[in-house]
N, C-alpha and C positions, 0 to 999 in steps of 0.2 A: 658810473660803474667803477668799482674799486677793486684792488688786488685782494686775493684771498677768497673771492666768491666762487661758487661752483660755476662750471661752464654753462652759460645761458642757452636757452633754446630760442633762437631768433625767429621773429615773425617775418616771413617773406613778404616783400612789398615792392611793386613796380611803380616807380615814381616818375612823373613827367617833369623832366628838368630842362625842357626847351626854354632857352633864354634865361635860365637861372644862373646867377653868378656863383661859380664854384671855384674856390681858392685852393690851390695846391702849394703848400710850403715845402720847398725842396727843389733841387734842380738836377737830380741824378736820373738814372735809368728807370727807377721805380716811379719817380715823379712824372717822367715822360710817358710811361705806360698809362698812368692814371689820367693824365691830361688827354691823351689820344682817345681813351675809352669815353671820357666825358664828352669830347667833341663828337664822337659817333652818335651820341644821343642828344645833340643839339644844345649843349650847355655853353655858357659864356665863361671861358676859362681864364683865370688869372694865376700866374706862377710868380712866387716870391722866393728869390734865392740869389745870393751874391755870385754864384756860378751855376751855369746850366749846360745841359748837353747840346751838341750841335743840332740834334733833332728838335729840341725846344726852340733853338734859335731859328731854325727853318720855319717852324710853325709861326713864330713871331713875324718873320719876314713875309710870310704868306698871309699875314693879318688874321690868323686863326686863333691866336692867344695873345694876351697882353702879358708882359714880363716886367717885374720890378726887380732890378739887379742890386739887391742889398739884403741885409739880414732882416728877419721878421721883426716887426715892431708892434707894440700895443696900438690898437686902433685899425690894424690892417684887415680885420675881418668885417668891418662895417659894410653892410649890404649883402653879405654872403648868405647863400641858401644852404650850401654844404661846404665842409672844409676837410682837406686831406693833409695831414702832417706826414711828410715823407722824407724827412732829413735823417741822417745817421747820427745826430747829436741829441741825446736824451733831454738835456736842459731846454733845447729849442722846442722840441716836441711838447715838453711839459708846459712851456710858455704858451704855445698855440692852443693846447688843451684847456688851459686856464682861461684864455681869452674867449674860446668857443663856449665854454660853460657859462661865462659871465653874460655872453650875448644870447645864450640858449640856441646856438647853432649846432646841429648834429655834426660830429667829427669822426673821422676815421684816422687812426694812428697806425702807420705801417708796421706790421709784425708785432703789434702790442694789442691784441684783442681785448685785454682787460681795461684798456684805456679808451676803447671805441664805444661810441653810441650806436654805430652800425658797422657791419663788416661787408666787404665787397666779395660776392661770390665769383666763381669762375663763370664767365659769360660766353655764350655762343649767340651771335647775332647774324642772321641770314634774312635779309629783307625785313619784313614785319615780324618774323619769328624770333623770339628771344627766349633762350633757355638759360636758367641760372642754376648752378650746382654749388652746394655748400656743405661743409662738414662742421659748421658752427665754429670755425676757426681752429678745430682740433687737429686736422690733418690736411693742410692745403695741398700737399702732393697727391693725395687720393682724389681730391676734388678736381685737380688738373687732369688726372688720368681719366676720370669719369667724363670730363668735358671732351676729351679726345674720342672716347668711345661713342658718346652721344653724337658728336659732330660727324663721325663717319656714317652713322645711321641716317643722318639728315641729308639725303642725296639731293641733287638738283631737281629730280623728278618730284620728290617730296615737297620741296619748296615751291615749285611751279604749281603743284596741286593745291597747296595752301593759298597761293595768290588767286588761283581760279575760283576756288570756293568763296574766298572773301569778296571777289568782284560779283559773283553770282548772288551772294547773300545781299549785297547792296541793291542789285537789280530786283531781287525778290521783295525786298522791303519797299521799294518804290512802285511795285506792281499793284498795290492796293489790296493784296491778300490779307486775310485776318491773321492774327497771331497763331491761331491753331493751324491754319492752312500753311503758313510759313514754316512752322515747326515740322509738319508732315513732309512737305516738299524737300526741305533741307535734309531731313533724315534720309530720304530716298537718294539724294545726291551723295551724301556721305557713305552710303552703303554701296555705291557704285565702285567698280574696279578703278584704281587710279589711272591706269592706261586708257580705259574707255572714256573716263571723264576728260582727260587731257586731249584725246583724239576729237571729242566733240567740241571742246573749247567753249567759250562763253556764249557764242552765238548758238551753238548746237544745244547747250543746256537750256537756254532761254526758249528756243523753239520747242524743245521737248516738254518742258515743265511750265512755261508761261504762255503757251500759245493761245489759251482760252481767256487770257486776262487783258 
C-alpha cells in the first residue's frame, strides 16, 4: 500500500492466530495494548524494543510474552505470522515495514493506515462472541464510540443465551438429525424468548426438542 491512494475498503476477516508468532515492535502503551489483545486470542507474542512499559515487563515475568530489549534489527521478523510496528519513530517503523514486505508478512503500522496491509478494528470480545467495528481507518474515534454502544447492548443475558444456543447446537448435531431437521429445530429455538430459553437451560431444550431422538 502506498501513500496517495484512495482510502481502501477493507475485507473483514476473522483469523485464527492461536500459537501464531506475532511480533510487536515498540514498547509503549500502544504496543502493550496490541500485545494484550493478541494474547486474548491465543497468539505467541514477541515484543522488540529497548524500553518497555511496566505492563509489558509484568507480562514477561508471567511468561505470557517474550521481550527482546534492544532496537529492531533486520532478521527479527523471521517466523512471524503477523507484525505490528508501534514505535513513535518513523524511520524504525519504515524499517520494520520494509522487512515485513520482503518476507511477505502482513503488517500493521500504528496510526499510519496507508502503510498497513491490514488495520485492527475496535474489538468487543465476550466469551466466544467477537464483534469488530471499523471505519476503514478514517475515523477511529467513531469506531471507538460504536464499540461502546454495541458493548452496552451485549448484556450478560445475551451472552448466556449465545452460549446456550451454541451448546444445544452441538447436541443437536450429535443427535443424528438430518440437516433439514437440524435447521428446523434450531430455527424454533432461535425464535424462543431469550428468558424462556435460559430458564429451560440445555437439559430443558434437549428434553423438548430431542426427546424423540
